[in-house]
N, C-alpha and C positions, 0 to 999 in steps of 0.2 A: 677277589675277596673270599676268604675261607671262613668256616664256622669256628668260633672260639668256645661257645657254650650252647648246648642244645638240650632244652627241657622237653621230654617226651612223655605225655600222659601222666604227669606227676600228681600223685595224691599224697598229702601229708596229713596224718591224723594223730592228735595227741590224746593219750589215754590208754587204759589197759584192755579195753574191749574193741580193739581195732577191727577184728574179723567181722563182728556184728555191724560195726559202723560202715565198713566197706560194702556189705550187702545192702544196707539202707541207702548208701550213696548211689549204688548201681540201680536201685529201684526208684531213684529220683527224689529221695528225701532231701529236705533243706538242712542247712547247718543247724538251725534251731531244733528241728525234729530229731536230728542225730544226737544232739546234746541232751535232749530230754529223755530219749530212750536208752542211751548207752553211757551218758556222762562223758563221752569223748568229744573233743573239739576238732572241728574240721578246719585245718589250716590252709589247705590248698586242694582244689579239686580239678582233675584233668588239665593240669597246666601244660600248655604247649607253647614254647617260645624259642626262637632261634636268635642268638646274639652273634653278629659278625665280628671278625677281628678288627680292631682299631676304632670301633664305634662306642659312643656313650649311650647305653640303653637305660632309660629311666623307668623304674617301677613306681607307680603311685596309686593312691587310693585313700579312703578314710582310715582312721585308726581301726585296726583289727581286720583290714581287708585282705591281708595275706602277703603284702609286698615284701616285708622283711623275712617272713617265713620262707617264701620262694627263693629269695636271694641267698639265704643261709644254707640252702641245700647244695649250693655250688661247692662249698668246702666241707660239707658233711656236718656242720654245726647243728642242722636240723635233719633228723633221720627221715628218709623218704619211705612211706608205707608201700607205695606201688609206683612203678614207672622207672624211667631212666633220666639221669642227669649226666650228659656227656660233656667232658671238659677236655680241651686240647692241652696235652702235656707233651711238649716236644713235638714230634712228628706224628703222634697218634692221639686218638680220642679215647679217654678213659671214662668208664661209667663209675662215678664215685659212689653210686648206690650199691653196686655189687662187688667192687674191687676189694682186695685184702687190705689189712691195716698198713702194711709197708708201702703199698702203692698210694694209699690215701695220704700217708705222711709225706711222701715225695711230692704229691700234688700241692699240699699245703705249704711245703717249704720252697718249691721252685716255680709253681705255676699260678698260684692264687695268693694275693695279699688282701688285707682288709683294713679299712679306716672306720673307726667307731664314732658314734655321735658324741660320746662323753670323753673323747680324746684318748683315754686309756693309758695315760703316761704313768710311769713308775716314779713316785715323788722323791725317792731316795737316790735316783739316778739323774745325772746331768742330761742336758739336751743331746749331746753326742752319744752318751751311753744309751739313751732311749732309742735313738735312731738306729744304733747298731745292735739292739737287743735280739732281733730276729736272726741276724747274721751270726751272733754269738751262739744262739741255740742250735743253729745249723752247723756249728763247728768250723766256721770260716776263720782262717788264721788271722792273728791280730793285725799284722801289717796290711793285709788285703782288706780287712774289715775297716780299718781307719781310712784307707784310700776311698772306699765306697761311701763311707759316712761323710767324709769331707766333700765329695762330689755332690751328694744329695743336699747337704746343708747350703752349699753354694747355689744349688738350683732353686731352693725355696728362700734364699736370702737370709739365712740364719747363722752363717758361719761365725759371726762375731759374738753370737750368743751360745756357742757350743758348751761352755763351762757353767752355764746357768742351770738352775733347777726349775721345774715346772711352775712353782708358785711365784717365780720371778718374771713370768711371761704373761702377756695378755691372752685372752681367749683365742683370738685369731692366730697369734703366734704359736700357741699350744697345738692348734689344729694343723698348722703347717709342719710342726714336728711330727704329728701323726702321719701326714702325707709323706714326709721324707723317710720315715721308718718303713712305710709300705713300699716306696720307690726303691729303697736300698736293697731289698731282696731281689730286685730286677725281675720280679714275677710279671708276666705279660698281662695277667688278668687282675683287675683291681675291683674289690667290692667296697662300696661306700654306703653305709647305713645312716641316712640323714645326717651327714657329717657337719653341715653348717646350721642346722636348725636351732642349736643352743646359743647362737651368736646374734648380736644385734644386727638390724638390717644393713647398716653401712658396711660392717665387717663382712657380713654374708655376701653382699654384692661384690666386694673386693676379692674375696676368696673364689667366688664363681669365675670372675675374670681371670684370676691367676691359674685356676684349674684349666680353663680353656687354652690359655697361653702355654701351659706345660704340656697339654695334650697335643698341641701342634708339633712339639719337639719330641715327645716320648711315644706318642701313638699307641697308648695302652688300650686294652679292651676294658671298659668300665661299666659295671652294673651299679647303678646309682638309685638308691631308694629316697623318695622325697614325698612330702605331702603338699608341697608348694608348686602349683601349676606354672606360675611365672618362672620359677627356677627351672622346672622341667623343660619349658619351651625355650629357655635361654641356652641350656647346655646339652639337651638331648638330641641325638640323631634319630632315635626312635623313642616313643613313649608307649608304655603298656599300663592300662588302667585295670585295677582289680576291684571286685566287689564281693564280699562274703566268701573269699577264698577262690573266686573264679575270675579268669581273665575275660573282660567284657569287650575290650578293644585294644588293638596294638597297631601302631603305624607311625608314619612320620608326623612331626608336630603339626604341620599344616593339615594333614588328614584328620587328626583328632579335632582340631578347631573348626575346620570347614565342613567336616562330614561326621558328626558324632553318631555313634552306633545306636544309642538308645537314650532314654530320658535321664538315666544316671550320669552318663557322660555329658549330656547337654547341660545338666546342672553344674557339672564341674567347670565347664568352659563358658558359662553364662556371662561372667563379668570380665572375660579376657579381652583386652584391647587387641583387635586383629593386626594392628601395626607391629605387635611384638612377634608375630609369627609369619606374616605374609612377606614374600620377597619380590624383587623386581620381576622375576619370571612369571609370577602369578598374575600380574596386571598388565604386562607389556603388550603392545600391538606389534605384530610381526612386520618386519621391514617390507615384506612383499605387499602388505595391505596399506602402506602409506602413499600419500599423493605424490605423483612424480611430475617433473618438468623435463624439458629437453636437455640434452647434453649430460644426462646422468644425475641431475639434481633431484633430491627427495626432501619433501617437507616433513618435519617431525611432529608438527602440531597443526590443529585446525585453524589457529589464529595466524599461522604462517610467520612466526617470529624466528624460527630456526630451520636452516636447511643444510644438507650435506650433499657433496658431489661424491658419488660412490662408483668405484670401478667394477669391472666384471668379476674381479676376485673378492669382492665384498669389502675391500679396504677403502677408507675414507681418504679422498684426495684433497678435499677442501671443505671448510666449514664456515658458515656465517650465522651470526645472531643479530637481528635487527639491522641487517645490511652491513654489519661490521665483521671483520675477520674474527673467527673464533679461536680461543685458546683452550686446550684440553685441561680439565680439572676433574679429578675423581670426586664423587659425591662426598666421601668421607673427609675430603680436604677442602670443603666449600669455602672456608675462610682464606684460602690461599690467594694472594693478590695476582693480578695479571697486568700486562703492559697497558698503558693508557690508550693505545690505538687498537686494543683488542677487547672482546667480550668473552667471558667464560662460557664454555660449552661443557656442561656437566655430564659425566658418563658413569656407568656402573656395569657390573657383571650381573648375570641372571640371579646369582645367589645373594646379592646385596639386599639388606633389609629394606622394607618399604619405608620404615621410619627414617633411615638415612637418606633415601631418595627424596622424601618430603622436605627434609631440612634443606637439601640443596635447592629444591624448587622454591622454597620460601626465600632463600638467599638470592635467587635469580628472578624474583618477581614473577613466579609461576611459569618460567620458561621450561620447556620439556627436558627430559633426561634421556640420553642415548644409551643403548645397551650393546656391549661387545662380547664376543665369545673368547675362548682361550687363544685363538689365532688372530685376535684383534680384528675380526670381521664384524661389521655392523649388522646386528640381527633384529633390532627393534627399538621402540621408543615408548616413553611414558609421559603423558601430560596429565594435568590436574583432573580432568574428567575421568580418566582411567582409574585413578586412585579412588575418587568418589564412588564410582560404580562398584568397585571391589568391596568397599566398606559397606555400601548399601546392600549388596548381595549377601554379605555376612550377617547383617542385621535381619534381613528378611528370613534367612535360614534359621 
């Protein structure tokens, strides 16, 4: 995996007395002190963050924390006072802070696209014309432009609405037009500034799901600004929390929830349901620690309801639940029926959400869930007490 965007020691100050503000910043002055003495606003201080290709990196914090300010430095919408913002453009990294206007224009046209909170659609243009607007500005020939627009409209399920105008669409559909417009440029880096916050909760959830589905196919690098922690935990590969223009913690969602860096982050995650971030991997017991019998049989739970016969290669040769032959069913398909002479043995991968695992356990009268790696080797198991212990540890923390 290579780097798509790299923020290095980024300071962003708004105001006419930036030199004085920088001196105060270096001397340890707070945002409030800098504002009082110079009238300048500290947007970001010493921002250091690396965004890998193909990941969704979520920036979040309270209003005025600097999350949008930092993101908008990627395409030069916010001028950086000091530091570097390196953006991958083709095969090289370009510092958008110090590059010339021509290079910055090329980055904006070919490397970085943006989706706005308020949709930003031109009301006098149709859906298709809005989606193709960026391509039109870039001078893409009409035939090529139409082909790309058609492809993106199909992708977001709006082809039949291509001749409609913005006011004829729902809020969710308008935002999908915004997504299609950004995708149409084929820019590998996508900036999304609270794109779903203006929508009602049901539409927001649906668009979050659609974004994750599109990401599986398109594999964009996405920097996503949000004030909603549940949204960040759902879509983010990494989460970065800002306070008063400074990054206070950055890491995987589970790191943020299970190991908050300070009281500010702790307040953020205080009401988060751990089931929304924990995965099977966080609570599983390793296969090597499970109770064994002769002939390669392994018990998955202390109540001894489920056992596997495992070969030397880690592959399961036979499975039984309550003394009856087991039938494999993934946790996400726990409603799937099995033969009358079989009992379902639910399984998951280490990355399966703990919530999905618990739903399967409930369906199976608290029977354990088996975990398998990408080579279909048995690596561990989860029973009810493992889930309870994980949740209690989170509450104690």
